[in-house]
C-alpha positions in Angstrom: -6.3 -0.8 -16.2 -8.9 -2.2 -13.9 -9.1 -2.2 -10.1 -11.7 -2.8 -7.4 -12.2 0.9 -6.6 -10.2 4.1 -6.5 -11.0 5.1 -3.0 -7.6 6.0 -1.2 -9.1 4.7 2.1 -8.8 1.2 0.8 -5.0 1.2 0.9 -2.1 1.4 -1.5 -3.4 -0.2 -4.8 -5.5 2.9 -5.8 -2.3 5.1 -5.3 -0.4 2.6 -7.5 -3.0 2.8 -10.2 -3.1 6.6 -10.1 0.7 7.0 -10.1 1.4 4.5 -12.8 -1.4 5.8 -15.0 -0.1 9.3 -14.8 3.5 8.2 -15.3 2.6 6.1 -18.4 0.5 9.0 -19.8 3.6 11.3 -19.5 5.4 8.7 -21.6 2.9 9.2 -24.3 0.4 6.4 -23.6 -3.4 6.6 -23.3 -4.7 5.0 -20.2 -8.3 4.1 -19.2 -9.0 2.9 -15.7 -12.1 0.8 -15.3 -13.4 0.6 -11.7 -16.5 0.3 -9.6 -18.7 3.2 -8.4 -18.7 2.3 -4.7 -20.7 3.9 -1.9 -17.5 5.5 -0.6 -16.3 6.6 -4.0 -13.7 9.3 -3.9 -12.6 11.8 -6.5 -9.2 12.2 -4.8 -7.2 11.2 -7.9 -9.2 13.2 -10.5 -7.0 16.3 -10.1 -3.9 14.1 -10.6 -5.0 13.3 -14.1 -5.7 16.9 -15.2 -4.0 17.5 -18.6 -3.1 13.9 -19.0 -4.5 11.3 -21.4 -6.0 9.3 -18.4 -9.7 8.4 -18.3 -11.2 7.2 -15.1 -14.4 5.2 -15.7 -16.7 4.2 -12.8 -19.5 1.6 -13.1 -22.3 0.4 -10.9 -22.0 -3.1 -9.3 -24.4 -5.9 -10.0 -26.3 -7.7 -7.3 -25.2 -9.5 -5.2 -22.6 -6.8 -4.5 -20.3 -9.3 -2.7 -19.3 -10.8 -6.1 -18.1 -7.3 -7.3 -19.2 -7.9 -10.8 -20.4 -5.3 -13.2 -22.3 -6.0 -16.4 -22.2 -2.3 -17.4 -18.4 -2.3 -17.0 -18.0 -5.5 -19.0 -20.2 -4.1 -21.8 -18.3 -0.8 -21.9 -15.0 -2.6 -21.9 -16.0 -4.9 -24.7 -17.0 -1.9 -26.8 -13.5 -0.3 -26.3 -11.5 -3.5 -26.3 -10.5 -3.0 -29.9 -8.5 0.1 -29.1 -6.9 -1.4 -25.9 -3.5 -3.1 -26.3 -3.0 -4.5 -22.8 -5.2 -5.0 -19.7 -3.5 -4.6 -16.4 -5.7 -5.9 -13.6 -4.8 -4.6 -10.1 -6.0 -7.0 -7.5 -7.3 -10.6 -7.4 -10.7 -11.2 -5.9 -13.2 -8.7 -7.4 -15.4 -10.4 -9.9 -15.1 -7.7 -12.5 -11.4 -8.2 -12.8 -12.0 -11.7 -14.1 -14.8 -10.5 -16.3 -12.6 -8.0 -18.1 -9.8 -10.5 -18.4 -12.1 -12.9 -20.1 -13.2 -10.3 -22.6 -9.5 -9.5 -23.3 -8.5 -13.1 -23.8 -11.4 -13.7 -26.2 -10.0 -10.8 -28.3 -6.6 -12.5 -28.3 -5.0 -9.6 -26.3 -2.7 -9.8 -23.3 -3.6 -9.6 -19.6 -1.2 -8.6 -16.8 -2.3 -9.1 -13.2 -0.7 -7.3 -10.1 -1.3 -9.3 -6.9 -0.7 -6.4 -4.4 0.1 -8.9 -1.6 -3.1 -10.8 -2.0 -1.6 -14.2 -2.8 0.8 -14.7 0.1 0.3 -17.3 2.8 -1.0 -14.9 5.4 -3.6 -13.4 3.1 -4.7 -16.8 1.7 -5.4 -18.0 5.2 -8.0 -15.2 5.7 -11.4 -16.5 4.6 -9.5 -19.4 3.0 -12.5 -21.4 1.8 -14.1 -18.4 0.1 -10.9 -17.7 -1.8 -10.5 -21.3 -2.9 -14.1 -21.2 -4.1 -13.5 -18.0 -6.1 -10.3 -19.5 -7.6 -12.2 -22.6 -8.6 -15.5 -21.2 -9.8 -15.3 -17.4 -10.1 -13.0 -17.1 -13.0 -10.2 -15.8 -10.9 -8.1 -19.0 -11.2 -8.4 -18.8 -15.0 -7.4 -15.1 -15.0 -4.3 -16.0 -13.1 -3.3 -19.2 -14.9 -3.8 -17.6 -18.3 -2.3 -14.2 -17.5 0.7 -13.2 -19.7 2.4 -12.1 -16.5 1.6 -11.9 -12.8 3.3 -9.0 -11.2 4.8 -9.0 -7.7 6.6 -6.2 -5.8 9.4 -8.4 -4.4 11.0 -11.8 -4.8 9.6 -12.8 -1.5 6.1 -12.0 -2.5 6.6 -13.9 -5.8 7.8 -17.0 -3.9 4.7 -16.9 -1.7 2.5 -16.5 -4.8 3.9 -19.6 -6.4 1.9 -21.6 -3.9 -1.2 -20.3 -5.6 -0.1 -19.8 -9.2 2.9 -22.1 -9.7 2.9 -22.1 -13.5 2.2 -18.5 -14.3 4.9 -16.2 -15.5 6.1 -14.2 -12.5 7.5 -10.7 -13.0 9.0 -8.4 -10.3 8.1 -4.8 -10.7 8.0 -2.6 -7.5 5.4 0.1 -7.0 6.5 3.6 -7.6 6.2 7.0 -6.0 6.7 10.6 -7.0 9.7 11.0 -4.8 10.4 14.7 -5.6 6.8 15.8 -4.8 6.7 13.8 -1.5 10.0 15.3 -0.4 8.9 18.8 -1.3 5.6 18.5 0.5 6.8 16.8 3.7 9.8 19.1 4.0 7.5 22.2 4.0 4.7 21.0 6.3 3.6 23.1 9.2 2.7 20.9 12.2 0.8 23.6 14.1 -2.7 22.4 13.1 -1.9 18.8 14.2 -0.3 19.9 17.5 -3.4 22.0 18.2 -5.6 18.9 17.6 -3.3 16.5 19.6 -1.4 18.7 22.1 0.1 15.7 23.8 2.4 15.2 20.7 4.1 18.5 21.5 5.3 17.1 24.9 7.2 14.2 23.3 11.0 14.4 22.6 10.7 11.5 20.1 7.6 10.7 18.0 7.1 7.3 16.4 4.6 7.5 13.6 2.2 4.7 12.5 0.7 5.8 9.2 -1.4 3.0 7.7 -4.7 1.2 7.8 -5.8 0.0 11.2 -6.2 -3.7 10.4 -4.9 -6.8 12.1 -2.5 -7.5 9.1 -0.7 -4.2 9.8 0.3 -5.2 13.4 -0.5 -2.0 15.2 -1.3 -4.2 18.3 2.3 -5.3 18.4 3.5 -1.7 18.4 1.1 -0.8 21.3 2.2 -4.0 23.2 5.8 -2.9 22.7 5.1 0.4 24.2 3.4 -1.4 27.2 6.6 -3.6 27.6 8.8 -0.5 27.5 6.5 1.7 29.6 9.1 2.5 32.3 11.7 3.5 29.6 9.5 5.7 27.5 10.1 9.1 29.1 9.3 11.7 26.4 8.6 9.1 23.7 5.2 8.8 22.1 3.4 6.9 19.3 1.2 8.9 16.9 -1.3 6.7 15.1 -2.7 8.2 11.9 -4.9 5.4 10.5 -7.8 4.4 8.4 -10.0 2.1 10.6 -11.0 -1.1 8.8 -11.8 -3.3 11.8 -13.8 -1.8 14.6 -13.3 -4.7 17.0 -9.5 -4.6 16.4 -9.4 -0.8 17.1 -11.4 -1.2 20.2 -9.0 -3.9 21.5 -6.1 -1.6 20.9 -7.8 1.2 22.8 -8.4 -1.2 25.7 -4.8 -2.1 25.8 -3.8 1.6 25.9 -6.2 2.2 28.8 -5.3 -0.9 30.7 -1.6 0.0 30.6 -2.1 3.7 31.3 -0.5 4.7 27.9 -2.7 7.7 27.1 0.2 10.0 27.6 2.4 8.0 25.2 -0.1 7.1 22.4 -2.4 9.4 20.4 -4.8 8.0 17.8 -6.5 9.9 15.1 -8.7 8.4 12.3 -10.1 11.6 10.7 -6.9 12.7 8.9 -7.1 11.4 5.3 -5.8 12.1 1.9 -3.1 14.8 1.4 -4.1 16.4 4.7 -2.8 13.3 6.6 0.8 14.0 5.4 1.0 16.6 8.1 1.9 13.7 10.4 5.3 13.5 8.8 6.1 17.0 10.1 6.2 15.7 13.7 7.6 12.2 13.1 11.1 11.2 14.1 10.7 7.5 13.1 8.2 5.8 10.9 7.0 2.4 12.1 5.1 -0.4 10.2 4.9 -3.6 12.3 3.1 -5.7 9.6 2.5 -9.4 9.6 2.5 -9.2 5.8 3.3 -6.8 3.0 3.4 -7.4 -0.7 5.1 -4.1 -1.5 4.4 -1.3 1.0 3.7 2.1 -0.5 3.7 3.5 3.0 7.3 2.5 3.6 8.6 3.9 0.4 6.7 7.2 0.9 8.2 7.4 4.4 11.6 6.9 2.9 10.9 9.7 0.4 9.9 11.9 3.3 13.3 11.3 4.8 12.1 9.3 7.9 14.1 6.5 9.5 12.2 3.3 9.7 11.2 0.6 12.2 9.6 -2.3 10.3 9.3 -6.1 10.5 10.9 -8.7 8.3 7.5 -9.5 7.0 7.5 -6.2 5.1 10.0 -7.7 2.7 11.9 -4.5 2.3 15.5 -5.6 2.4 16.8 -2.2 1.3 16.0 -0.8 4.7 18.7 -2.9 6.3 21.0 -3.0 3.3 21.0 0.8 2.9 21.0 1.4 6.7 17.7 3.3 6.4 16.2 1.9 9.6 15.8 -1.2 11.8 14.2 -4.5 10.8 12.8 -6.8 13.5 10.6 -9.9 13.8 6.8 -9.4 13.8 6.4 -10.1 17.5 5.8 -7.7 20.4 9.3 -8.5 21.9 10.9 -8.0 18.5 9.2 -4.6 18.0 10.1 -3.7 21.6 13.7 -4.4 20.9 13.6 -2.3 17.7 11.8 0.5 19.6 14.5 0.5 22.2 17.2 0.7 19.5 15.7 3.6 17.5 14.7 5.8 20.5 18.3 5.4 21.8 19.8 6.9 18.7 20.8 10.6 18.6 19.5 13.2 16.2 22.5 12.8 13.8 22.1 9.0 13.6 18.4 9.3 12.9 19.0 12.0 10.3 21.6 9.8 8.5 19.1 6.9 8.4 16.5 9.3 6.9 18.9 10.5 4.2 19.8 6.9 3.3 16.1 6.1 3.0 15.4 9.1 0.8 18.2 7.9 -1.5 16.6 4.5 -1.8 13.3 6.1 -2.7 14.8 8.3 -5.4 17.2 5.7 -6.9 15.0 2.7 -6.8 11.3 3.6 -6.7 10.6 6.8 -8.6 7.7 6.5 -11.0 9.8 7.7 -13.9 11.9 4.4 -13.9 9.1 2.1 -12.7 6.8 3.3 -15.6 9.6 2.5 -18.0 9.7 -1.1 -16.6 5.9 -1.4 -17.0 6.1 -0.1 -20.5 8.7 -2.8 -21.4 6.5 -5.5 -19.7 3.4 -4.4 -21.7 5.3 -4.3 -25.0 6.7 -7.8 -24.4 3.2 -9.1 -23.6 1.7 -7.4 -26.7 4.3 -9.0 -29.0 3.9 -12.6 -27.8 
């Protein structure tokens, strides 16, 4: 496998790589993960691989760093290529992904690429000219067009991706989770440390949890605007934001909105809870909210379902199971849409919310546990290797 980096602060893909690598190793495979040694490198996943045949290999990045290429990684990969059956590239834009794919193709071996939501219309509009340049000249276009399979998390994501890679073989494989571990951890959490840090949370009768990156794509501003729209009807209702800040101007704008609408008693933000410690937020949450403008396949949503939390999400999250299994509320990605959904979930009684949470946990166990997702990946790899 190869990925831009294994820093959990960068979002879901590192979790996907770690989870799939561990699950495949448990099925008897040897997995090597080639990634960059970035300034914010984390060893968060090393312990997860203890006792498993998973090797995490980190390499320095060549200058200019913006191209994300690594001659050292390419050389090491070329040396080991003879013993590698399939390369699974997680991501699109980092230069070293295309480098390793080129080596693999030259050896006549299969390449599988997971897009992780990076090829849909919303994402392609961001820095559009740079992405078109990379597709045309950076080797990325060749990596995609010649891939044995391009993996998408949902049919909707695949349909969006066809605008960029119309002729590639599209395969739908959702991301997985360790549903039993998530349920065990979140059911046993003690919220006292979080409440001591953010005492206002203890005053709320209903806590809406936003647990994701603080980035314009994730739509936190819509959720804050919805609270502003409903300010007069929010007695005892609060929003807890546990986020990884990735856009300082965006976060500052959200904080201004909170101040201008006198919402400090209803919204608490913390950006210094990370890794496993951040899961403590689930202990105080009544509803999990993700108001995204775009999601390929949201690990956060599936983890929230495994934690037994009812959901408030947008239709751009492309998670039809939430409505189909009555695990939450799905609304448009607009402030009025979020406000309507907010009014709906805070009006539910404890029994109705608990039923939604149980339904969501069943979705997580039945559809997204790593045990079954790893089996689907194994089948995909075997098919690619036998072509």
